[in-house]
Backbone as XML, in Angstrom:
<?xml version="1.0"?>
<chain id="A" units="angstrom">
  <residue number="1" name="UNK">
    <atom name="N" x="-5.498" y="-153.974" z="21.193"/>
    <atom name="CA" x="-5.700" y="-153.306" z="21.925"/>
    <atom name="C" x="-4.088" y="-152.287" z="22.348"/>
  </residue>
  <residue number="2" name="UNK">
    <atom name="N" x="-3.126" y="-153.090" z="22.033"/>
    <atom name="CA" x="-1.455" y="-152.742" z="22.325"/>
    <atom name="C" x="-1.530" y="-151.742" z="21.361"/>
  </residue>
  <residue number="3" name="UNK">
    <atom name="N" x="-1.464" y="-151.841" z="20.263"/>
    <atom name="CA" x="-1.670" y="-151.079" z="19.034"/>
    <atom name="C" x="-2.531" y="-149.775" z="19.242"/>
  </residue>
  <residue number="4" name="UNK">
    <atom name="N" x="-3.625" y="-149.600" z="19.789"/>
    <atom name="CA" x="-4.343" y="-148.545" z="20.314"/>
    <atom name="C" x="-3.436" y="-147.775" z="21.000"/>
  </residue>
  <residue number="5" name="UNK">
    <atom name="N" x="-2.973" y="-148.299" z="22.301"/>
    <atom name="CA" x="-2.703" y="-147.589" z="22.971"/>
    <atom name="C" x="-0.952" y="-147.066" z="22.772"/>
  </residue>
  <residue number="6" name="UNK">
    <atom name="N" x="-0.262" y="-147.828" z="21.836"/>
    <atom name="CA" x="0.914" y="-147.231" z="21.110"/>
    <atom name="C" x="0.743" y="-146.083" z="20.911"/>
  </residue>
  <residue number="7" name="UNK">
    <atom name="N" x="-0.250" y="-146.135" z="19.521"/>
    <atom name="CA" x="-0.516" y="-144.574" z="18.990"/>
    <atom name="C" x="-1.437" y="-144.047" z="20.108"/>
  </residue>
  <residue number="8" name="UNK">
    <atom name="N" x="-1.654" y="-144.178" z="20.567"/>
    <atom name="CA" x="-2.516" y="-142.991" z="21.386"/>
    <atom name="C" x="-1.779" y="-142.287" z="22.579"/>
  </residue>
  <residue number="9" name="UNK">
    <atom name="N" x="-0.810" y="-143.154" z="22.952"/>
    <atom name="CA" x="0.523" y="-142.390" z="23.957"/>
    <atom name="C" x="1.150" y="-141.551" z="22.571"/>
  </residue>
  <residue number="10" name="UNK">
    <atom name="N" x="1.775" y="-142.085" z="21.600"/>
    <atom name="CA" x="2.444" y="-141.196" z="21.236"/>
    <atom name="C" x="1.832" y="-140.249" z="20.068"/>
  </residue>
  <residue number="11" name="UNK">
    <atom name="N" x="0.650" y="-140.069" z="20.102"/>
    <atom name="CA" x="0.025" y="-139.056" z="19.350"/>
    <atom name="C" x="-0.709" y="-137.888" z="20.208"/>
  </residue>
  <residue number="12" name="UNK">
    <atom name="N" x="-0.675" y="-138.592" z="21.590"/>
    <atom name="CA" x="-1.256" y="-137.719" z="22.413"/>
    <atom name="C" x="-0.367" y="-136.454" z="23.022"/>
  </residue>
  <residue number="13" name="UNK">
    <atom name="N" x="1.199" y="-137.480" z="22.794"/>
    <atom name="CA" x="2.506" y="-136.825" z="22.869"/>
    <atom name="C" x="2.568" y="-135.340" z="22.046"/>
  </residue>
  <residue number="14" name="UNK">
    <atom name="N" x="2.635" y="-135.942" z="20.954"/>
    <atom name="CA" x="2.698" y="-134.825" z="19.624"/>
    <atom name="C" x="1.717" y="-134.020" z="19.221"/>
  </residue>
  <residue number="15" name="UNK">
    <atom name="N" x="0.396" y="-134.377" z="19.956"/>
    <atom name="CA" x="-0.716" y="-132.823" z="19.914"/>
    <atom name="C" x="-0.819" y="-132.248" z="21.342"/>
  </residue>
  <residue number="16" name="UNK">
    <atom name="N" x="-0.411" y="-132.962" z="22.023"/>
    <atom name="CA" x="-0.135" y="-132.320" z="23.767"/>
    <atom name="C" x="0.954" y="-130.876" z="23.424"/>
  </residue>
  <residue number="17" name="UNK">
    <atom name="N" x="1.885" y="-131.631" z="22.540"/>
    <atom name="CA" x="2.849" y="-130.704" z="23.264"/>
    <atom name="C" x="2.778" y="-129.385" z="22.179"/>
  </residue>
  <residue number="18" name="UNK">
    <atom name="N" x="2.193" y="-129.823" z="20.882"/>
    <atom name="CA" x="1.932" y="-128.536" z="19.969"/>
    <atom name="C" x="0.545" y="-127.768" z="20.322"/>
  </residue>
  <residue number="19" name="UNK">
    <atom name="N" x="-0.218" y="-127.805" z="21.040"/>
    <atom name="CA" x="-1.259" y="-127.520" z="21.660"/>
    <atom name="C" x="-0.482" y="-126.718" z="22.972"/>
  </residue>
  <residue number="20" name="UNK">
    <atom name="N" x="0.112" y="-127.231" z="23.617"/>
    <atom name="CA" x="1.172" y="-126.619" z="24.494"/>
    <atom name="C" x="2.093" y="-125.097" z="24.040"/>
  </residue>
  <residue number="21" name="UNK">
    <atom name="N" x="2.510" y="-125.459" z="22.751"/>
    <atom name="CA" x="2.979" y="-124.702" z="22.443"/>
    <atom name="C" x="2.595" y="-123.224" z="21.538"/>
  </residue>
  <residue number="22" name="UNK">
    <atom name="N" x="0.947" y="-123.435" z="21.336"/>
    <atom name="CA" x="0.104" y="-122.606" z="21.075"/>
    <atom name="C" x="-0.098" y="-121.706" z="21.805"/>
  </residue>
  <residue number="23" name="UNK">
    <atom name="N" x="-0.776" y="-122.187" z="22.701"/>
    <atom name="CA" x="-1.241" y="-121.859" z="24.273"/>
    <atom name="C" x="-0.125" y="-121.112" z="24.942"/>
  </residue>
  <residue number="24" name="UNK">
    <atom name="N" x="1.179" y="-121.189" z="24.998"/>
    <atom name="CA" x="2.199" y="-120.496" z="25.997"/>
    <atom name="C" x="2.858" y="-119.899" z="25.420"/>
  </residue>
  <residue number="25" name="UNK">
    <atom name="N" x="3.175" y="-120.388" z="24.228"/>
    <atom name="CA" x="3.938" y="-119.236" z="23.729"/>
    <atom name="C" x="3.092" y="-118.286" z="22.370"/>
  </residue>
  <residue number="26" name="UNK">
    <atom name="N" x="2.968" y="-118.610" z="21.406"/>
    <atom name="CA" x="2.133" y="-118.005" z="20.485"/>
    <atom name="C" x="0.881" y="-117.292" z="20.849"/>
  </residue>
  <residue number="27" name="UNK">
    <atom name="N" x="0.320" y="-117.744" z="21.710"/>
    <atom name="CA" x="-0.879" y="-117.005" z="21.957"/>
    <atom name="C" x="-0.182" y="-115.882" z="23.194"/>
  </residue>
  <residue number="28" name="UNK">
    <atom name="N" x="0.320" y="-116.449" z="23.981"/>
    <atom name="CA" x="0.677" y="-114.847" z="24.958"/>
    <atom name="C" x="1.318" y="-114.087" z="24.074"/>
  </residue>
  <residue number="29" name="UNK">
    <atom name="N" x="2.357" y="-114.530" z="22.616"/>
    <atom name="CA" x="3.044" y="-113.708" z="22.200"/>
    <atom name="C" x="2.619" y="-112.503" z="21.488"/>
  </residue>
  <residue number="30" name="UNK">
    <atom name="N" x="1.287" y="-113.261" z="20.507"/>
    <atom name="CA" x="0.222" y="-112.450" z="20.321"/>
    <atom name="C" x="-0.469" y="-111.641" z="20.541"/>
  </residue>
  <residue number="31" name="UNK">
    <atom name="N" x="-0.559" y="-112.069" z="22.147"/>
    <atom name="CA" x="-1.648" y="-110.889" z="22.968"/>
    <atom name="C" x="-0.325" y="-110.016" z="23.957"/>
  </residue>
  <residue number="32" name="UNK">
    <atom name="N" x="0.648" y="-110.515" z="23.565"/>
    <atom name="CA" x="1.557" y="-109.453" z="24.345"/>
    <atom name="C" x="1.559" y="-109.666" z="26.210"/>
  </residue>
  <residue number="33" name="UNK">
    <atom name="N" x="1.201" y="-110.597" z="26.244"/>
    <atom name="CA" x="1.164" y="-110.988" z="27.861"/>
    <atom name="C" x="2.180" y="-110.489" z="28.497"/>
  </residue>
  <residue number="34" name="UNK">
    <atom name="N" x="3.424" y="-110.872" z="28.637"/>
    <atom name="CA" x="4.827" y="-110.762" z="28.986"/>
    <atom name="C" x="5.691" y="-109.717" z="28.038"/>
  </residue>
  <residue number="35" name="UNK">
    <atom name="N" x="6.078" y="-108.853" z="29.240"/>
    <atom name="CA" x="7.283" y="-107.917" z="28.676"/>
    <atom name="C" x="8.436" y="-107.796" z="28.427"/>
  </residue>
  <residue number="36" name="UNK">
    <atom name="N" x="8.835" y="-107.574" z="26.950"/>
    <atom name="CA" x="9.825" y="-107.952" z="27.001"/>
    <atom name="C" x="11.144" y="-107.905" z="27.922"/>
  </residue>
  <residue number="37" name="UNK">
    <atom name="N" x="11.438" y="-109.143" z="27.872"/>
    <atom name="CA" x="13.401" y="-109.057" z="28.623"/>
    <atom name="C" x="13.504" y="-110.134" z="29.216"/>
  </residue>
  <residue number="38" name="UNK">
    <atom name="N" x="14.898" y="-110.792" z="29.994"/>
    <atom name="CA" x="15.319" y="-111.733" z="30.072"/>
    <atom name="C" x="14.641" y="-112.630" z="30.688"/>
  </residue>
  <residue number="39" name="UNK">
    <atom name="N" x="13.662" y="-112.286" z="31.054"/>
    <atom name="CA" x="12.644" y="-113.463" z="32.056"/>
    <atom name="C" x="11.625" y="-114.184" z="30.678"/>
  </residue>
  <residue number="40" name="UNK">
    <atom name="N" x="11.309" y="-113.086" z="29.879"/>
    <atom name="CA" x="10.282" y="-113.468" z="28.903"/>
    <atom name="C" x="11.157" y="-114.193" z="27.868"/>
  </residue>
  <residue number="41" name="UNK">
    <atom name="N" x="12.350" y="-114.069" z="27.700"/>
    <atom name="CA" x="13.406" y="-114.817" z="26.592"/>
    <atom name="C" x="13.050" y="-116.663" z="27.465"/>
  </residue>
  <residue number="42" name="UNK">
    <atom name="N" x="13.510" y="-116.146" z="28.490"/>
    <atom name="CA" x="13.746" y="-117.594" z="29.375"/>
    <atom name="C" x="12.035" y="-118.343" z="29.522"/>
  </residue>
  <residue number="43" name="UNK">
    <atom name="N" x="11.231" y="-118.144" z="29.407"/>
    <atom name="CA" x="10.293" y="-118.131" z="29.857"/>
    <atom name="C" x="9.651" y="-119.066" z="27.883"/>
  </residue>
  <residue number="44" name="UNK">
    <atom name="N" x="9.879" y="-117.889" z="27.398"/>
    <atom name="CA" x="9.546" y="-118.811" z="25.499"/>
    <atom name="C" x="10.138" y="-119.773" z="25.385"/>
  </residue>
  <residue number="45" name="UNK">
    <atom name="N" x="11.537" y="-119.771" z="26.015"/>
    <atom name="CA" x="12.816" y="-121.114" z="25.181"/>
    <atom name="C" x="12.419" y="-121.794" z="26.405"/>
  </residue>
  <residue number="46" name="UNK">
    <atom name="N" x="11.895" y="-122.108" z="27.655"/>
    <atom name="CA" x="12.051" y="-123.378" z="28.341"/>
    <atom name="C" x="10.386" y="-123.763" z="27.456"/>
  </residue>
  <residue number="47" name="UNK">
    <atom name="N" x="9.552" y="-123.108" z="27.510"/>
    <atom name="CA" x="8.263" y="-123.853" z="26.771"/>
    <atom name="C" x="8.402" y="-124.549" z="25.537"/>
  </residue>
  <residue number="48" name="UNK">
    <atom name="N" x="9.168" y="-123.301" z="24.838"/>
    <atom name="CA" x="9.848" y="-124.026" z="23.189"/>
    <atom name="C" x="10.085" y="-124.854" z="23.060"/>
  </residue>
  <residue number="49" name="UNK">
    <atom name="N" x="11.228" y="-125.126" z="23.906"/>
    <atom name="CA" x="12.407" y="-126.480" z="24.088"/>
    <atom name="C" x="11.271" y="-127.669" z="24.371"/>
  </residue>
  <residue number="50" name="UNK">
    <atom name="N" x="10.612" y="-127.354" z="25.932"/>
    <atom name="CA" x="9.521" y="-128.648" z="26.137"/>
    <atom name="C" x="8.978" y="-128.754" z="25.274"/>
  </residue>
  <residue number="51" name="UNK">
    <atom name="N" x="8.019" y="-127.841" z="24.538"/>
    <atom name="CA" x="7.360" y="-128.472" z="23.696"/>
    <atom name="C" x="8.030" y="-129.152" z="22.263"/>
  </residue>
  <residue number="52" name="UNK">
    <atom name="N" x="8.842" y="-129.069" z="21.506"/>
    <atom name="CA" x="9.672" y="-129.352" z="20.679"/>
    <atom name="C" x="10.481" y="-130.652" z="20.923"/>
  </residue>
  <residue number="53" name="UNK">
    <atom name="N" x="10.882" y="-130.982" z="22.023"/>
    <atom name="CA" x="10.897" y="-132.442" z="22.550"/>
    <atom name="C" x="9.826" y="-133.509" z="22.515"/>
  </residue>
  <residue number="54" name="UNK">
    <atom name="N" x="8.358" y="-133.036" z="23.214"/>
    <atom name="CA" x="7.723" y="-133.673" z="23.142"/>
    <atom name="C" x="6.592" y="-134.262" z="21.626"/>
  </residue>
  <residue number="55" name="UNK">
    <atom name="N" x="7.114" y="-132.985" z="20.826"/>
    <atom name="CA" x="6.172" y="-132.987" z="19.705"/>
    <atom name="C" x="7.546" y="-133.817" z="18.707"/>
  </residue>
  <residue number="56" name="UNK">
    <atom name="N" x="8.412" y="-134.020" z="18.659"/>
    <atom name="CA" x="9.482" y="-134.450" z="18.406"/>
    <atom name="C" x="9.363" y="-136.302" z="18.334"/>
  </residue>
  <residue number="57" name="UNK">
    <atom name="N" x="9.445" y="-136.461" z="19.612"/>
    <atom name="CA" x="9.498" y="-137.422" z="20.364"/>
    <atom name="C" x="8.189" y="-138.501" z="20.033"/>
  </residue>
  <residue number="58" name="UNK">
    <atom name="N" x="7.069" y="-137.847" z="19.690"/>
    <atom name="CA" x="5.710" y="-138.318" z="19.908"/>
    <atom name="C" x="5.445" y="-138.534" z="18.661"/>
  </residue>
  <residue number="59" name="UNK">
    <atom name="N" x="6.128" y="-137.817" z="17.347"/>
    <atom name="CA" x="6.538" y="-137.751" z="16.182"/>
    <atom name="C" x="6.974" y="-139.229" z="15.503"/>
  </residue>
  <residue number="60" name="UNK">
    <atom name="N" x="8.340" y="-139.351" z="16.278"/>
    <atom name="CA" x="9.327" y="-140.458" z="16.047"/>
    <atom name="C" x="8.882" y="-141.893" z="16.631"/>
  </residue>
  <residue number="61" name="UNK">
    <atom name="N" x="8.195" y="-141.348" z="17.795"/>
    <atom name="CA" x="7.121" y="-142.901" z="17.779"/>
    <atom name="C" x="5.668" y="-143.293" z="16.967"/>
  </residue>
  <residue number="62" name="UNK">
    <atom name="N" x="5.173" y="-142.097" z="16.481"/>
    <atom name="CA" x="4.368" y="-142.656" z="15.391"/>
    <atom name="C" x="4.417" y="-143.477" z="14.149"/>
  </residue>
  <residue number="63" name="UNK">
    <atom name="N" x="5.849" y="-142.810" z="14.136"/>
    <atom name="CA" x="6.679" y="-142.761" z="13.022"/>
    <atom name="C" x="6.951" y="-144.768" z="13.046"/>
  </residue>
  <residue number="64" name="UNK">
    <atom name="N" x="7.589" y="-144.638" z="13.931"/>
    <atom name="CA" x="7.857" y="-146.000" z="14.535"/>
    <atom name="C" x="7.012" y="-147.061" z="14.729"/>
  </residue>
  <residue number="65" name="UNK">
    <atom name="N" x="5.825" y="-146.688" z="14.986"/>
    <atom name="CA" x="4.790" y="-147.443" z="15.185"/>
    <atom name="C" x="4.020" y="-147.614" z="14.065"/>
  </residue>
  <residue number="66" name="UNK">
    <atom name="N" x="4.131" y="-146.837" z="12.796"/>
    <atom name="CA" x="3.566" y="-147.613" z="11.657"/>
    <atom name="C" x="4.664" y="-147.881" z="10.814"/>
  </residue>
  <residue number="67" name="UNK">
    <atom name="N" x="5.898" y="-147.798" z="11.009"/>
    <atom name="CA" x="6.924" y="-149.024" z="9.772"/>
    <atom name="C" x="7.050" y="-150.070" z="11.122"/>
  </residue>
  <residue number="68" name="UNK">
    <atom name="N" x="7.818" y="-149.970" z="12.000"/>
    <atom name="CA" x="8.272" y="-151.209" z="12.851"/>
    <atom name="C" x="7.571" y="-151.267" z="14.280"/>
  </residue>
  <residue number="69" name="UNK">
    <atom name="N" x="6.055" y="-151.591" z="14.969"/>
    <atom name="CA" x="5.494" y="-151.800" z="16.212"/>
    <atom name="C" x="6.268" y="-152.810" z="16.746"/>
  </residue>
  <residue number="70" name="UNK">
    <atom name="N" x="6.788" y="-154.102" z="16.299"/>
    <atom name="CA" x="7.743" y="-154.855" z="17.041"/>
    <atom name="C" x="8.444" y="-153.988" z="17.853"/>
  </residue>
  <residue number="71" name="UNK">
    <atom name="N" x="9.448" y="-153.080" z="17.122"/>
    <atom name="CA" x="10.335" y="-152.211" z="17.412"/>
    <atom name="C" x="10.170" y="-151.088" z="19.138"/>
  </residue>
  <residue number="72" name="UNK">
    <atom name="N" x="9.010" y="-151.127" z="19.123"/>
    <atom name="CA" x="8.585" y="-150.079" z="20.006"/>
    <atom name="C" x="8.125" y="-151.094" z="21.131"/>
  </residue>
  <residue number="73" name="UNK">
    <atom name="N" x="7.984" y="-152.426" z="21.338"/>
    <atom name="CA" x="7.844" y="-153.374" z="22.421"/>
    <atom name="C" x="9.289" y="-154.338" z="22.850"/>
  </residue>
  <residue number="74" name="UNK">
    <atom name="N" x="10.504" y="-153.534" z="22.479"/>
    <atom name="CA" x="11.310" y="-153.879" z="23.056"/>
    <atom name="C" x="11.832" y="-152.965" z="24.015"/>
  </residue>
  <residue number="75" name="UNK">
    <atom name="N" x="11.821" y="-153.686" z="25.573"/>
    <atom name="CA" x="12.308" y="-153.105" z="26.342"/>
    <atom name="C" x="13.101" y="-151.750" z="26.663"/>
  </residue>
  <residue number="76" name="UNK">
    <atom name="N" x="14.217" y="-151.855" z="25.568"/>
    <atom name="CA" x="14.964" y="-150.839" z="25.742"/>
    <atom name="C" x="13.873" y="-149.565" z="25.648"/>
  </residue>
  <residue number="77" name="UNK">
    <atom name="N" x="13.471" y="-149.518" z="24.392"/>
    <atom name="CA" x="12.428" y="-148.686" z="23.907"/>
    <atom name="C" x="11.335" y="-148.322" z="24.969"/>
  </residue>
  <residue number="78" name="UNK">
    <atom name="N" x="10.871" y="-149.208" z="25.704"/>
    <atom name="CA" x="9.925" y="-148.784" z="26.517"/>
    <atom name="C" x="10.228" y="-148.016" z="27.990"/>
  </residue>
  <residue number="79" name="UNK">
    <atom name="N" x="11.151" y="-148.454" z="28.110"/>
    <atom name="CA" x="12.219" y="-147.641" z="29.278"/>
    <atom name="C" x="12.921" y="-146.418" z="29.071"/>
  </residue>
  <residue number="80" name="UNK">
    <atom name="N" x="13.324" y="-146.159" z="27.923"/>
    <atom name="CA" x="13.374" y="-145.275" z="27.110"/>
    <atom name="C" x="12.102" y="-143.980" z="27.490"/>
  </residue>
  <residue number="81" name="UNK">
    <atom name="N" x="11.121" y="-144.370" z="26.822"/>
    <atom name="CA" x="9.881" y="-143.643" z="26.632"/>
    <atom name="C" x="9.739" y="-143.362" z="27.889"/>
  </residue>
  <residue number="82" name="UNK">
    <atom name="N" x="9.393" y="-144.261" z="29.118"/>
    <atom name="CA" x="8.870" y="-143.729" z="30.327"/>
    <atom name="C" x="9.754" y="-143.157" z="31.047"/>
  </residue>
  <residue number="83" name="UNK">
    <atom name="N" x="11.188" y="-143.145" z="31.221"/>
    <atom name="CA" x="12.323" y="-142.450" z="31.159"/>
    <atom name="C" x="11.788" y="-140.545" z="30.789"/>
  </residue>
  <residue number="84" name="UNK">
    <atom name="N" x="11.266" y="-140.712" z="29.377"/>
    <atom name="CA" x="11.245" y="-139.148" z="28.788"/>
    <atom name="C" x="10.180" y="-138.599" z="29.489"/>
  </residue>
  <residue number="85" name="UNK">
    <atom name="N" x="9.123" y="-139.564" z="29.507"/>
    <atom name="CA" x="8.019" y="-139.503" z="30.678"/>
    <atom name="C" x="8.110" y="-138.857" z="31.863"/>
  </residue>
  <residue number="86" name="UNK">
    <atom name="N" x="9.242" y="-139.125" z="32.229"/>
    <atom name="CA" x="9.100" y="-139.147" z="33.998"/>
    <atom name="C" x="10.442" y="-137.922" z="34.157"/>
  </residue>
  <residue number="87" name="UNK">
    <atom name="N" x="11.381" y="-137.370" z="32.635"/>
    <atom name="CA" x="11.876" y="-136.304" z="32.576"/>
    <atom name="C" x="11.024" y="-134.944" z="32.850"/>
  </residue>
  <residue number="88" name="UNK">
    <atom name="N" x="10.227" y="-135.161" z="31.649"/>
    <atom name="CA" x="8.989" y="-134.212" z="31.526"/>
    <atom name="C" x="8.566" y="-133.676" z="32.637"/>
  </residue>
  <residue number="89" name="UNK">
    <atom name="N" x="8.087" y="-134.504" z="33.003"/>
    <atom name="CA" x="7.092" y="-134.572" z="34.634"/>
    <atom name="C" x="7.895" y="-133.643" z="35.375"/>
  </residue>
  <residue number="90" name="UNK">
    <atom name="N" x="9.024" y="-134.050" z="35.805"/>
    <atom name="CA" x="9.912" y="-133.193" z="36.754"/>
    <atom name="C" x="10.288" y="-132.013" z="36.295"/>
  </residue>
  <residue number="91" name="UNK">
    <atom name="N" x="10.364" y="-131.798" z="34.903"/>
    <atom name="CA" x="10.097" y="-130.244" z="34.235"/>
    <atom name="C" x="9.296" y="-129.626" z="34.563"/>
  </residue>
  <residue number="92" name="UNK">
    <atom name="N" x="7.897" y="-130.407" z="34.391"/>
    <atom name="CA" x="6.707" y="-129.451" z="34.927"/>
    <atom name="C" x="6.775" y="-128.692" z="36.620"/>
  </residue>
  <residue number="93" name="UNK">
    <atom name="N" x="6.878" y="-129.690" z="37.011"/>
    <atom name="CA" x="7.088" y="-129.403" z="38.556"/>
    <atom name="C" x="7.468" y="-128.952" z="38.837"/>
  </residue>
  <residue number="94" name="UNK">
    <atom name="N" x="9.257" y="-128.534" z="38.127"/>
    <atom name="CA" x="9.966" y="-127.750" z="38.909"/>
    <atom name="C" x="10.057" y="-126.221" z="37.842"/>
  </residue>
  <residue number="95" name="UNK">
    <atom name="N" x="9.583" y="-126.270" z="36.648"/>
    <atom name="CA" x="9.637" y="-124.881" z="36.048"/>
    <atom name="C" x="8.163" y="-124.814" z="35.887"/>
  </residue>
  <residue number="96" name="UNK">
    <atom name="N" x="7.270" y="-125.689" z="36.005"/>
    <atom name="CA" x="6.073" y="-124.586" z="35.335"/>
    <atom name="C" x="5.065" y="-124.568" z="36.231"/>
  </residue>
  <residue number="97" name="UNK">
    <atom name="N" x="4.299" y="-123.755" z="36.247"/>
    <atom name="CA" x="3.575" y="-123.080" z="37.494"/>
    <atom name="C" x="1.810" y="-123.839" z="36.798"/>
  </residue>
  <residue number="98" name="UNK">
    <atom name="N" x="1.425" y="-123.859" z="35.490"/>
    <atom name="CA" x="0.393" y="-124.323" z="35.323"/>
    <atom name="C" x="0.047" y="-125.726" z="35.362"/>
  </residue>
  <residue number="99" name="UNK">
    <atom name="N" x="-1.225" y="-126.249" z="35.725"/>
    <atom name="CA" x="-1.116" y="-127.475" z="35.638"/>
    <atom name="C" x="-1.461" y="-128.069" z="34.447"/>
  </residue>
  <residue number="100" name="UNK">
    <atom name="N" x="-2.204" y="-127.317" z="32.916"/>
    <atom name="CA" x="-1.924" y="-128.123" z="32.356"/>
    <atom name="C" x="-0.703" y="-129.378" z="31.543"/>
  </residue>
  <residue number="101" name="UNK">
    <atom name="N" x="0.606" y="-128.841" z="31.620"/>
    <atom name="CA" x="1.801" y="-129.672" z="31.192"/>
    <atom name="C" x="1.809" y="-130.473" z="31.582"/>
  </residue>
  <residue number="102" name="UNK">
    <atom name="N" x="1.608" y="-130.565" z="33.270"/>
    <atom name="CA" x="1.687" y="-132.131" z="34.149"/>
    <atom name="C" x="0.674" y="-133.066" z="33.650"/>
  </residue>
  <residue number="103" name="UNK">
    <atom name="N" x="-0.584" y="-132.544" z="33.794"/>
    <atom name="CA" x="-1.741" y="-133.485" z="33.199"/>
    <atom name="C" x="-1.570" y="-134.284" z="31.833"/>
  </residue>
  <residue number="104" name="UNK">
    <atom name="N" x="-0.911" y="-133.474" z="31.067"/>
    <atom name="CA" x="-0.599" y="-133.857" z="29.582"/>
    <atom name="C" x="-0.062" y="-135.450" z="29.387"/>
  </residue>
  <residue number="105" name="UNK">
    <atom name="N" x="1.566" y="-134.643" z="30.429"/>
    <atom name="CA" x="2.576" y="-135.807" z="30.490"/>
    <atom name="C" x="2.173" y="-136.688" z="31.529"/>
  </residue>
  <residue number="106" name="UNK">
    <atom name="N" x="1.380" y="-136.561" z="32.401"/>
    <atom name="CA" x="0.790" y="-137.560" z="33.299"/>
    <atom name="C" x="0.131" y="-138.574" z="32.298"/>
  </residue>
  <residue number="107" name="UNK">
    <atom name="N" x="-0.983" y="-137.925" z="31.568"/>
    <atom name="CA" x="-1.608" y="-138.760" z="30.469"/>
    <atom name="C" x="-0.496" y="-139.965" z="29.620"/>
  </residue>
  <residue number="108" name="UNK">
    <atom name="N" x="0.682" y="-139.162" z="29.227"/>
    <atom name="CA" x="1.431" y="-139.975" z="28.386"/>
    <atom name="C" x="2.135" y="-141.050" z="29.223"/>
  </residue>
  <residue number="109" name="UNK">
    <atom name="N" x="2.353" y="-140.630" z="30.465"/>
    <atom name="CA" x="2.710" y="-141.929" z="31.285"/>
    <atom name="C" x="2.341" y="-142.982" z="31.517"/>
  </residue>
  <residue number="110" name="UNK">
    <atom name="N" x="1.000" y="-142.454" z="31.659"/>
    <atom name="CA" x="-0.108" y="-143.297" z="31.920"/>
    <atom name="C" x="-0.503" y="-144.585" z="30.406"/>
  </residue>
  <residue number="111" name="UNK">
    <atom name="N" x="-0.478" y="-143.807" z="29.507"/>
    <atom name="CA" x="-0.362" y="-144.285" z="28.249"/>
    <atom name="C" x="0.369" y="-145.234" z="28.131"/>
  </residue>
  <residue number="112" name="UNK">
    <atom name="N" x="1.783" y="-144.759" z="28.043"/>
    <atom name="CA" x="3.000" y="-145.493" z="28.002"/>
    <atom name="C" x="2.848" y="-147.109" z="28.636"/>
  </residue>
  <residue number="113" name="UNK">
    <atom name="N" x="2.860" y="-146.698" z="30.202"/>
    <atom name="CA" x="3.162" y="-148.031" z="30.935"/>
    <atom name="C" x="1.658" y="-148.986" z="30.527"/>
  </residue>
  <residue number="114" name="UNK">
    <atom name="N" x="0.554" y="-148.069" z="30.138"/>
    <atom name="CA" x="-0.526" y="-149.126" z="30.015"/>
    <atom name="C" x="-0.127" y="-149.940" z="28.681"/>
  </residue>
  <residue number="115" name="UNK">
    <atom name="N" x="0.676" y="-149.540" z="27.118"/>
    <atom name="CA" x="1.005" y="-150.165" z="26.441"/>
    <atom name="C" x="2.063" y="-151.097" z="26.665"/>
  </residue>
  <residue number="116" name="UNK">
    <atom name="N" x="2.827" y="-150.621" z="27.916"/>
    <atom name="CA" x="4.259" y="-151.701" z="28.336"/>
    <atom name="C" x="3.440" y="-153.202" z="28.666"/>
  </residue>
  <residue number="117" name="UNK">
    <atom name="N" x="2.371" y="-153.012" z="29.708"/>
    <atom name="CA" x="2.324" y="-154.235" z="29.756"/>
    <atom name="C" x="0.622" y="-154.520" z="29.394"/>
  </residue>
  <residue number="118" name="UNK">
    <atom name="N" x="0.286" y="-154.259" z="28.378"/>
    <atom name="CA" x="-0.269" y="-154.630" z="27.153"/>
    <atom name="C" x="0.355" y="-155.363" z="26.462"/>
  </residue>
  <residue number="119" name="UNK">
    <atom name="N" x="1.714" y="-155.610" z="26.104"/>
    <atom name="CA" x="2.692" y="-156.184" z="25.012"/>
    <atom name="C" x="2.706" y="-157.298" z="24.833"/>
  </residue>
</chain>
């Protein structure tokens, strides 16, 4: 069960990061929803950096799960994952008006905590 939770948590993080990028950056850019300017640049930059961090961290977690699952059971790695999830959650509440990123990061936090408690 623990392995499924680990794969689920990091896989969910990578997938939700890609989907967030497609929905909030690519889709809005292609539809021309935001007028060019500083605010639009900041909006795209915030969402791009947020998504990039999620995708890279998720892929790194999946790589480690595949190659060295026992490393992900170490307390410092679990703490790092929880802190990263809480940091992303804080960013969503401070800077993003949509509920979807909040829900996606909350699901990651729940999955990573479940994986931590089943190790």
